[in-house]
C-alpha positions as CSV (number, residue, x, y, z in Angstrom):
1,M,-19.8,-36.9,-23.4
2,P,-22.5,-37.6,-26.0
3,R,-23.4,-40.7,-25.9
4,A,-24.7,-43.0,-28.9
5,L,-27.7,-43.8,-30.1
6,K,-29.2,-46.9,-28.9
7,T,-31.1,-46.8,-32.3
8,K,-30.9,-45.5,-35.5
9,G,-33.2,-42.3,-35.7
10,T,-34.3,-39.8,-38.4
11,A,-31.5,-38.4,-40.6
12,P,-31.9,-35.0,-38.4
13,D,-31.6,-37.2,-35.5
14,E,-28.7,-38.9,-36.6
15,L,-27.0,-35.4,-37.9
16,E,-27.7,-33.8,-34.1
17,E,-26.1,-36.5,-32.4
18,R,-22.9,-36.5,-34.6
19,L,-22.7,-33.0,-34.3
20,G,-22.9,-33.2,-30.6
21,C,-20.4,-35.7,-30.8
22,L,-18.1,-33.5,-33.0
23,R,-18.4,-30.9,-30.5
24,A,-17.4,-33.0,-27.8
25,A,-14.3,-34.2,-29.8
26,V,-13.3,-30.3,-30.4
27,E,-13.6,-29.5,-26.8
28,A,-11.8,-32.4,-25.7
29,G,-9.2,-32.2,-28.1
30,R,-8.4,-28.7,-27.9
31,G,-5.1,-28.1,-26.8
32,R,-4.0,-31.8,-26.9
33,V,-4.3,-32.5,-30.9
34,S,-3.6,-31.2,-34.1
35,G,-4.7,-27.4,-34.2
36,E,-5.5,-28.0,-37.6
37,A,-8.0,-30.6,-37.2
38,V,-9.5,-28.8,-34.2
39,S,-9.8,-25.8,-36.0
40,Q,-11.4,-27.7,-39.0
41,G,-14.1,-28.9,-36.5
42,E,-14.6,-25.6,-35.2
43,Q,-15.5,-24.5,-38.9
44,V,-17.7,-27.3,-39.4
45,L,-19.7,-26.7,-36.3
46,E,-20.2,-23.1,-37.0
47,R,-21.1,-23.6,-40.5
48,A,-23.3,-26.3,-39.6
49,S,-25.0,-24.0,-36.9
50,R,-25.4,-21.3,-39.5
51,R,-26.9,-23.3,-42.5
52,R,-29.6,-25.0,-40.3
53,Q,-30.6,-21.2,-39.2
54,L,-31.1,-20.3,-42.8
55,S,-33.6,-21.9,-45.7
56,S,-34.1,-25.7,-45.5
57,D,-36.2,-25.3,-48.6
58,H,-33.3,-24.5,-51.0
59,T,-30.6,-26.8,-52.4
60,V,-27.8,-25.1,-53.2
61,V,-25.6,-26.3,-56.3
62,G,-21.8,-25.3,-56.8
63,F,-20.4,-25.7,-60.4
64,F,-16.4,-26.0,-59.8
65,G,-14.0,-26.3,-62.2
66,A,-10.5,-25.3,-63.9
67,T,-9.8,-22.9,-66.4
68,G,-11.0,-24.2,-69.8
69,S,-13.4,-26.7,-68.7
70,G,-16.2,-25.1,-70.0
71,K,-18.0,-24.9,-66.6
72,S,-19.9,-21.5,-67.3
73,S,-21.1,-22.6,-70.5
74,L,-22.2,-25.8,-68.8
75,F,-23.9,-23.9,-66.3
76,N,-25.5,-21.7,-68.8
77,A,-26.8,-24.8,-70.8
78,M,-28.2,-26.1,-67.3
79,V,-30.2,-22.7,-66.8
80,G,-31.3,-22.4,-70.4
81,V,-30.3,-18.6,-70.3
82,E,-27.0,-16.8,-71.1
83,L,-26.5,-15.6,-67.5
84,A,-22.6,-16.5,-66.7
85,R,-20.0,-14.7,-69.6
86,T,-17.8,-16.8,-71.8
87,A,-15.2,-16.0,-73.6
88,A,-11.8,-17.1,-75.0
89,T,-9.8,-14.9,-72.6
90,R,-9.9,-16.6,-69.4
91,P,-10.9,-16.5,-66.5
92,T,-14.0,-15.4,-67.6
93,T,-15.9,-15.8,-63.9
94,S,-14.5,-13.4,-61.4
95,R,-17.3,-13.7,-58.9
96,A,-19.9,-16.1,-58.1
97,L,-22.9,-15.8,-59.9
98,A,-26.5,-17.4,-59.0
99,A,-29.5,-18.6,-60.8
100,V,-32.3,-18.8,-58.0
101,Y,-35.4,-21.1,-58.9
102,E,-38.8,-19.9,-56.8
103,H,-42.2,-21.8,-57.0
104,A,-45.3,-20.0,-56.8
105,G,-45.5,-18.3,-53.4
106,A,-42.3,-19.0,-52.1
107,Q,-40.3,-16.2,-50.0
108,A,-37.5,-14.6,-51.6
109,A,-36.0,-13.6,-48.3
110,D,-35.3,-17.0,-47.6
111,A,-33.0,-17.3,-50.5
112,G,-31.7,-14.0,-50.1
113,E,-30.4,-14.6,-46.4
114,L,-28.9,-17.8,-47.3
115,L,-26.9,-16.0,-50.5
116,D,-26.1,-13.3,-47.9
117,W,-24.5,-15.9,-45.9
118,L,-23.0,-17.2,-49.2
119,Q,-21.7,-13.5,-50.0
120,V,-23.2,-14.1,-53.5
121,Q,-24.1,-10.6,-54.6
122,D,-24.8,-11.4,-58.2
123,R,-28.4,-12.8,-58.4
124,H,-30.9,-13.9,-60.9
125,V,-34.2,-15.0,-59.6
126,I,-36.2,-17.3,-62.2
127,E,-40.0,-17.4,-61.5
128,D,-41.9,-20.7,-61.6
129,A,-40.8,-22.7,-64.6
130,H,-44.4,-23.1,-65.4
131,A,-45.1,-19.6,-65.9
132,S,-46.8,-19.1,-69.4
133,D,-44.0,-18.0,-71.3
134,Q,-41.0,-19.7,-69.6
135,P,-40.8,-23.1,-71.3
136,Q,-40.9,-21.4,-74.9
137,R,-38.5,-18.8,-74.1
138,S,-35.7,-20.7,-72.1
139,G,-36.4,-24.2,-71.8
140,L,-36.6,-24.0,-68.3
141,G,-39.5,-26.4,-68.3
142,R,-37.1,-29.3,-68.8
143,W,-36.1,-29.2,-65.0
144,W,-39.7,-30.4,-63.8
145,R,-41.3,-32.4,-66.7
146,G,-44.9,-33.1,-66.9
147,D,-47.5,-31.8,-64.3
148,S,-44.7,-31.4,-61.4
149,V,-43.7,-28.1,-60.6
150,V,-40.6,-26.8,-58.7
151,P,-41.1,-28.4,-55.2
152,A,-41.9,-26.3,-51.9
153,G,-37.8,-26.7,-52.0
154,G,-36.5,-24.0,-54.3
155,L,-33.1,-24.5,-56.5
156,I,-29.9,-22.1,-56.1
157,L,-27.3,-22.9,-59.0
158,L,-23.7,-21.3,-58.4
159,D,-21.4,-20.4,-61.1
160,L,-18.2,-20.3,-59.8
161,P,-14.5,-18.8,-60.3
162,D,-11.9,-21.2,-61.8
163,F,-10.3,-23.4,-58.7
164,D,-7.0,-22.7,-60.5
165,S,-7.3,-19.1,-61.0
166,T,-4.2,-17.3,-60.9
167,A,-6.0,-14.5,-59.0
168,R,-5.6,-15.3,-55.2
169,E,-9.2,-13.9,-54.3
170,H,-10.5,-16.3,-57.1
171,R,-9.0,-19.3,-55.3
172,D,-10.2,-17.7,-51.9
173,V,-14.1,-17.8,-53.1
174,V,-13.9,-21.3,-54.5
175,D,-12.2,-22.6,-51.2
176,R,-15.1,-21.0,-49.3
177,M,-17.8,-21.9,-51.8
178,A,-16.5,-25.8,-51.6
179,G,-17.4,-25.7,-47.8
180,Q,-20.6,-24.1,-48.2
181,V,-22.6,-25.6,-51.0
182,D,-24.8,-28.3,-50.6
183,V,-24.4,-29.9,-53.7
184,L,-20.6,-30.1,-55.7
185,V,-20.7,-30.3,-59.2
186,F,-17.1,-30.9,-60.6
187,V,-16.4,-30.0,-64.3
188,L,-13.7,-31.5,-66.2
189,D,-12.7,-31.7,-69.7
190,P,-11.0,-34.2,-72.2
191,Q,-7.4,-32.2,-72.1
192,K,-7.2,-32.2,-68.3
193,Y,-9.3,-34.6,-66.8
194,A,-6.2,-36.4,-65.3
195,D,-4.1,-33.6,-64.3
196,A,-2.6,-34.6,-60.8
197,V,-3.0,-30.9,-59.6
198,V,-7.0,-31.4,-60.2
199,H,-6.9,-34.8,-58.4
200,R,-4.6,-34.0,-55.6
201,D,-5.9,-30.4,-54.8
202,F,-9.6,-30.6,-55.1
203,L,-10.8,-34.2,-56.1
204,S,-9.6,-36.1,-53.8
205,R,-10.8,-33.8,-50.7
206,L,-14.5,-34.6,-51.8
207,A,-14.1,-38.2,-51.3
208,S,-16.1,-38.2,-48.2
209,H,-18.8,-36.3,-49.9
210,D,-19.7,-38.6,-52.7
211,A,-23.4,-38.6,-51.6
212,V,-23.5,-34.7,-52.5
213,T,-20.9,-35.0,-55.2
214,L,-21.5,-34.8,-59.0
215,I,-18.6,-35.3,-61.7
216,V,-19.3,-34.2,-65.2
217,L,-16.9,-34.8,-68.5
218,N,-17.8,-31.8,-70.2
219,Q,-17.0,-31.0,-73.9
220,S,-17.2,-34.8,-74.8
221,D,-18.7,-33.5,-78.4
222,R,-14.7,-32.4,-78.8
223,L,-13.6,-36.2,-78.8
224,P,-14.3,-38.8,-81.6
225,E,-16.9,-41.0,-80.7
226,A,-14.5,-44.1,-80.6
227,E,-12.5,-42.5,-78.0
228,V,-15.6,-41.0,-75.3
229,Q,-15.9,-44.6,-73.7
230,P,-11.7,-44.9,-73.2
231,V,-11.7,-41.5,-71.7
232,L,-14.5,-42.3,-69.4
233,A,-13.0,-45.6,-68.1
234,S,-9.6,-43.6,-67.5
235,L,-11.2,-41.1,-65.8
236,S,-13.3,-43.6,-63.9
237,A,-10.1,-45.2,-62.9
238,L,-8.8,-42.1,-61.6
239,L,-11.9,-41.1,-59.5
240,D,-12.2,-44.7,-57.8
241,A,-8.0,-43.5,-56.8
242,D,-9.5,-40.8,-55.3
243,G,-12.3,-42.4,-53.4
244,I,-15.0,-41.2,-55.8
245,P,-17.5,-44.2,-56.8
246,R,-17.6,-44.1,-60.6
247,Q,-21.6,-44.0,-60.8
248,K,-21.0,-40.0,-59.9
249,L,-19.3,-39.9,-63.5
250,R,-21.6,-38.3,-66.4
251,A,-20.5,-37.2,-69.9
252,V,-22.0,-34.0,-70.9
253,S,-21.5,-31.3,-73.4
254,A,-22.6,-27.7,-73.2
255,A,-22.6,-27.1,-76.9
256,T,-24.8,-29.8,-78.0
257,G,-27.1,-30.6,-75.2
258,E,-25.7,-34.2,-74.6
259,G,-26.0,-35.3,-71.1
260,I,-27.7,-32.0,-70.1
261,D,-31.1,-33.7,-69.4
262,G,-29.3,-36.6,-67.2
263,L,-27.5,-33.7,-65.1
264,R,-30.7,-31.9,-64.6
265,A,-32.3,-35.2,-63.3
266,D,-29.4,-36.1,-60.8
267,I,-29.9,-32.4,-59.3
268,R,-34.0,-32.6,-59.8
269,A,-33.6,-35.8,-57.8
270,M,-31.4,-34.2,-54.7
271,V,-33.9,-31.4,-54.5
272,D,-36.9,-33.4,-54.6
273,R,-35.5,-35.3,-51.6
274,R,-34.7,-32.1,-49.9
275,S,-31.7,-33.9,-47.9
276,A,-28.6,-32.5,-49.9
277,A,-27.9,-29.9,-47.2
278,H,-28.2,-32.5,-44.3
279,Q,-25.9,-35.1,-46.4
280,R,-23.4,-32.1,-47.0
281,L,-23.3,-31.5,-43.4
282,T,-23.0,-34.7,-42.4
283,A,-20.1,-35.6,-44.8
284,D,-18.7,-32.5,-43.4
285,V,-18.9,-33.7,-39.7
286,S,-17.4,-37.2,-41.2
287,R,-14.3,-35.5,-42.5
288,A,-13.8,-33.8,-39.6
289,G,-13.9,-36.6,-37.1
290,D,-11.4,-38.4,-39.5
291,A,-8.9,-35.8,-39.0
292,L,-9.5,-35.8,-35.5
293,A,-9.5,-39.4,-35.0
294,V,-5.7,-39.4,-36.5
295,D,-5.0,-38.5,-32.8
296,A,-7.6,-40.7,-31.2
297,A,-6.6,-43.5,-29.0
298,E,-7.2,-47.3,-31.0
299,T,-8.8,-48.4,-27.7
300,A,-10.2,-46.8,-24.7
301,L,-7.3,-46.3,-22.1
302,A,-7.6,-47.9,-18.9
303,Q,-7.0,-45.8,-15.5
304,P,-4.0,-46.4,-13.1
305,G,-4.4,-49.4,-10.9
306,R,-4.1,-50.0,-7.6
307,P,-0.5,-51.0,-8.1
308,E,0.8,-47.9,-10.0
309,R,-1.0,-45.7,-7.4
310,Q,0.6,-47.6,-4.3
311,A,4.1,-47.6,-6.2
312,L,3.7,-43.6,-6.8
313,A,2.8,-43.2,-3.2
314,A,5.8,-45.4,-1.8
315,S,8.2,-43.7,-4.0
316,L,7.1,-40.1,-2.7
317,A,7.0,-41.2,0.8
318,D,10.4,-42.2,0.4
319,A,11.5,-39.0,-1.3
320,V,9.5,-37.0,1.7
321,G,11.6,-39.0,4.4
322,V,8.6,-40.9,5.9
323,E,11.0,-43.5,7.0
324,T,13.4,-40.6,9.0
325,V,9.9,-39.8,10.8
326,V,9.2,-43.4,11.5
327,R,12.4,-44.1,13.3
328,A,12.1,-40.7,14.9
329,A,8.6,-41.9,16.2
330,K,10.0,-45.1,17.4
331,R,12.9,-43.7,19.2
332,S,10.7,-41.1,21.1
333,Y,8.0,-43.8,21.7
334,R,11.0,-45.5,23.5
335,L,12.2,-42.2,25.3
336,D,8.5,-41.6,26.8
337,A,8.1,-45.1,27.6
338,T,11.5,-45.0,30.0
339,A,10.2,-41.7,31.3
340,Y,7.4,-43.4,32.6
341,T,8.5,-47.2,33.2
342,G,12.2,-46.5,34.1
343,W,13.8,-47.2,37.8
344,P,12.8,-43.8,39.3
345,L,16.1,-43.2,40.7
346,T,17.8,-43.1,37.0
347,K,15.0,-42.5,34.7
348,W,15.2,-38.8,34.8
349,V,18.4,-39.2,32.8
350,S,16.0,-40.3,29.5
351,K,14.6,-37.1,29.9
352,L,17.9,-35.2,29.3
353,R,18.1,-36.7,25.7
354,P,16.3,-35.2,22.8
355,D,13.1,-36.1,21.4
356,P,13.7,-36.8,17.6
357,L,10.2,-35.9,17.1
358,R,10.4,-32.8,18.7
359,R,13.5,-31.9,16.8
360,L,11.5,-32.4,13.7
361,N,8.6,-30.2,14.9
362,L,6.2,-33.2,14.8
363,K,5.4,-33.3,18.4
364,S,4.2,-30.0,19.5
365,A,0.4,-29.9,20.0
366,D,0.0,-26.5,18.5
367,V,1.6,-27.2,15.0
368,N,-0.4,-25.9,12.2
369,P,0.1,-27.6,9.0
370,D,-1.3,-24.9,7.0
371,V,1.4,-22.3,8.6
372,N,4.0,-24.5,10.1
373,R,6.3,-27.1,8.2
374,T,8.4,-29.7,9.6
375,S,12.2,-29.5,10.4
376,L,12.9,-32.5,8.0
377,P,15.5,-31.8,5.7
378,A,14.5,-30.1,2.6
379,A,14.3,-31.8,-0.7
380,G,17.6,-32.2,-2.2
381,A,18.4,-33.2,-5.7
382,A,18.4,-36.8,-4.8
383,Q,15.1,-36.5,-3.6
384,R,13.6,-34.1,-6.3
385,A,14.8,-36.6,-8.5
386,M,13.3,-39.5,-7.0
387,A,9.8,-37.8,-6.6
388,D,10.2,-36.7,-10.5
389,G,11.3,-40.1,-11.3
390,A,8.0,-41.7,-9.9
391,V,5.7,-39.2,-11.2
392,R,7.5,-39.8,-14.6
393,R,7.1,-43.6,-14.4
394,F,3.3,-43.2,-13.1
395,T,2.2,-41.1,-16.1
396,E,4.2,-43.1,-18.7
397,R,2.5,-46.2,-17.4
398,A,-0.8,-44.5,-17.6
399,G,-0.2,-43.1,-21.2
400,E,0.7,-46.6,-22.6
401,G,-1.4,-46.9,-25.7
402,A,-2.4,-43.5,-26.3
403,P,-1.1,-41.7,-29.3
404,P,2.0,-39.2,-28.7
405,A,0.0,-36.1,-28.5
406,W,-2.2,-37.6,-25.5
407,Q,0.9,-39.1,-23.9
408,Y,2.4,-35.4,-23.5
409,A,-1.0,-34.3,-22.1
410,I,-1.1,-37.1,-19.5
411,R,2.5,-36.6,-18.8
412,D,2.0,-32.7,-18.9
413,A,-1.0,-33.4,-16.2
414,G,0.9,-35.7,-13.9
415,I,4.0,-33.2,-13.6
416,A,1.9,-30.0,-13.5
417,N,2.1,-29.7,-9.4
418,R,5.6,-30.7,-9.6
419,D,7.3,-27.7,-8.1
420,E,4.6,-27.5,-5.5
421,L,4.8,-31.4,-4.5
422,P,7.4,-31.1,-2.1
423,Q,5.6,-28.3,-0.1
424,H,2.1,-30.3,-0.1
425,L,4.0,-33.5,0.9
426,D,5.6,-31.9,3.7
427,R,2.4,-30.0,4.8
428,A,0.6,-33.7,4.3
429,V,3.6,-34.9,7.2
430,A,3.3,-32.3,9.5
431,G,-0.8,-32.6,9.6
432,T,-0.7,-36.2,10.2
433,D,-1.7,-37.7,13.8
434,L,1.1,-39.4,14.8
435,K,0.0,-39.9,18.2
436,A,3.1,-38.4,19.5
437,N,2.0,-37.5,22.8
438,A,-0.2,-40.7,23.1
439,K,0.6,-42.8,26.3
440,S,0.4,-46.7,26.3
441,W,-1.9,-48.0,29.2
442,W,0.9,-50.2,30.5
443,W,2.9,-47.5,31.5
444,Y,0.6,-46.4,34.3
445,V,0.6,-49.7,35.6
446,V,4.7,-50.2,35.6
447,A,5.1,-46.8,36.8
448,V,2.8,-47.6,40.0
449,V,4.7,-50.8,40.8
450,Q,8.1,-49.5,40.4
451,W,6.9,-46.6,42.9
452,I,6.1,-49.4,45.3
453,A,9.2,-51.2,44.6
454,L,11.1,-48.1,45.4
455,A,9.0,-47.5,48.5
456,A,9.4,-50.9,49.8
457,A,13.3,-50.5,49.0
458,L,13.4,-47.1,50.8
459,A,11.1,-48.6,53.8
460,G,13.8,-51.3,54.4
461,A,16.8,-49.1,54.1
462,V,15.2,-46.8,56.8
463,W,14.3,-49.8,58.9
464,L,18.1,-50.8,58.6
465,L,19.1,-47.4,59.4
466,G,17.1,-47.4,62.4
467,L,18.4,-50.4,63.7
468,A,22.0,-49.2,63.2
469,V,21.3,-46.1,65.1
470,A,19.8,-47.9,67.7
471,D,22.6,-50.4,68.0
472,Y,25.1,-47.5,67.9
473,F,23.0,-46.0,70.9
474,Q,22.9,-49.0,72.7
475,F,19.1,-49.1,72.4
476,E,17.6,-52.1,73.2
477,V,14.9,-52.6,70.1
478,P,13.4,-55.9,69.4
479,P,15.1,-57.9,66.5
480,A,13.9,-57.6,63.3
481,P,11.8,-60.3,61.9
482,R,13.3,-62.9,59.3
483,V,12.1,-64.7,56.7
484,E,13.8,-68.0,55.7
485,G,17.0,-66.6,58.0
486,I,16.9,-63.2,56.2
487,A,15.8,-59.9,57.9
488,V,12.7,-58.3,56.6
489,P,14.4,-54.6,56.4
490,T,17.2,-56.7,54.1
491,L,14.6,-58.4,52.0
492,L,12.5,-55.5,51.4
493,V,15.9,-53.2,50.2
494,A,17.0,-56.5,48.3
495,A,13.4,-56.9,46.8
496,G,12.9,-53.2,46.0
497,L,16.0,-52.7,44.2
498,L,16.0,-56.0,42.3
499,A,11.9,-55.6,41.4
500,G,12.9,-52.0,39.8
501,V,15.8,-52.8,37.7
502,V,14.0,-56.3,36.6
503,L,10.8,-54.0,35.8
504,A,12.8,-51.5,34.0
505,L,14.7,-53.7,31.9
506,A,11.5,-55.5,31.0
507,S,10.1,-52.3,30.3
508,A,12.8,-51.7,28.1
509,A,12.3,-54.9,25.9
510,I,8.4,-54.2,26.1
511,A,8.9,-50.5,24.8
512,R,10.9,-51.9,22.0
513,A,7.9,-54.2,20.9
514,G,5.4,-50.9,21.4
515,A,7.9,-48.7,19.5
516,A,7.9,-51.2,16.4
517,I,4.1,-51.3,16.5
518,R,4.1,-47.4,16.9
519,G,6.2,-47.4,13.7
520,R,4.1,-49.3,11.8
521,T,0.9,-47.0,12.7
522,V,2.9,-43.9,11.9
523,R,4.0,-45.4,8.9
524,R,0.8,-46.7,7.6
525,R,-0.9,-42.8,8.6
526,L,1.8,-40.9,6.6
527,Q,1.8,-43.3,3.6
528,E,-2.1,-42.4,3.7
529,S,-1.3,-38.5,4.4
530,V,1.2,-39.0,1.0
531,S,-1.2,-41.0,-1.0
532,R,-3.5,-38.4,-0.6
533,V,-1.4,-35.8,-1.6
534,A,-0.3,-38.1,-5.0
535,G,-3.8,-38.6,-5.7
536,D,-4.8,-35.0,-5.6
537,K,-1.9,-33.5,-7.5
538,V,-1.0,-36.7,-9.6
539,V,-3.3,-39.4,-10.0
540,E,-6.4,-37.1,-10.2
541,P,-4.8,-34.7,-12.9
542,V,-3.9,-38.1,-14.9
543,R,-7.2,-39.6,-14.2
544,E,-9.1,-36.6,-15.8
545,E,-6.8,-36.3,-18.8
546,I,-7.4,-40.2,-19.5
547,E,-11.0,-39.8,-19.2
548,R,-10.6,-36.8,-21.6
549,C,-8.7,-38.9,-23.9
550,N,-11.4,-41.5,-23.7
551,T,-14.3,-38.9,-24.2
552,F,-12.3,-37.3,-27.5
553,R,-11.7,-41.0,-28.9
554,A,-15.3,-41.9,-28.5
555,A,-16.9,-38.5,-29.7
556,A,-14.2,-38.5,-32.7
557,A,-15.7,-42.1,-33.7
558,C,-19.2,-41.0,-33.2
559,A,-18.7,-37.9,-35.5
560,R,-17.0,-40.3,-37.7
561,S,-20.2,-42.6,-38.6
562,G,-22.6,-42.0,-35.8
563,G,-22.6,-44.0,-32.9
564,A,-19.5,-45.0,-30.5
565,S,-16.9,-47.4,-30.5
């Protein structure tokens, strides 16, 4: 995103900065905000690029006016030569007419390329105003008095068709020229100066271009002297309402020459500064920035915080069935623990019970999440509604404070992967390492003790069986040793069996605690996997859209007035 200038640079530097901001705003807003505003910004960028490639030594001044305003007569009076056709019938100007002032040694090709871009074919080149016969013949010397000459920059005056002409092609020329000339001279007459159409359809559009706009009340000679000032005051009030400063107003008469020298001086000052083209482009950029800023947020949007991301991930975890997997993992752990630590004579029964993790296709070592999917139930309407609701709440929260256009854009970014989201979540679950085949260290210790207890019980049983057989066959054998009056073989059988049962019961209790720990681990890992999917498919697109919204806001503000807000 273009950055604001730290310090105020030169005028070209500032214009370059603001054009860069406008370009960034157009790119960020394309497809998101008003298409008309984006189109206007694109046109300004294209026009600015082309105008800056053409002659910077010429100032183009366009004369605009409604039918009957005497625009062409004023143009002739300004030039000092009858170039524009004037007559009672209207409109008298059907196409743009150019009067080109060049200084000695000027390159006419520069003005020619500029006029080609303006699509002006009717051209009249007027040589140095101080040529020996020019001042006497046409009075052109009044443009630059004394010893001054036409400066290094030339001047191009354009007489344009009436902006309210009934001919569509005439209005098209005026609309195009209004966006291309460097200085706009708008000619009004005493009869139509207050026409609402004039102010609404044209003058109000010039408010942002006041630095390069001159308002002229022509035909002032037709007003009684006592009425001139009231008319000027009335017009000034109307111009203030249009947003155009009243100091731009000037009363002239093409017929008597009144005010012509003053108007020439105003235009000459703009030519001398050689900044009209720059000011015009700056005004165009400001106006385009204003149009774009309508859809800009008042303040920069904050990125979704950790609580919002966690709430989204938790809702998606519920929708994909994480708790189902957690319960299966706990049950699977207990079954595996029983298979290792149960009483050897009965633990085989646990192997007959189905492993819930295996049934979900989450225990096979060769599961490839890119190919295989889990056997979790497919997301139904309720689960999809839960996921959609979570995404919707997340995007609504993220878009708070944004204009409607950007709220829609943020929402659309968040739900762009809605159809594929269940599949991605399922793959995330399938690809999570649940440690499903991992064994706890204590299983091996208990298993060894169980087999020792069983061996002791079997040894005692065999001993007792041997004693019984010997007694049956009347063999003389030594009596079994006793401990506290209990025969050792009997003690071995009782102790072995009792130890096995007690150890199995204790192991079951320990397995339940271990299953709870395993469940928490599985839940955490699954939630992390779901969070990554939520981040990639929902949070990141929303984050990028918010960043784009903030870029648009800063760029539009910079284009409007320079710098950033």
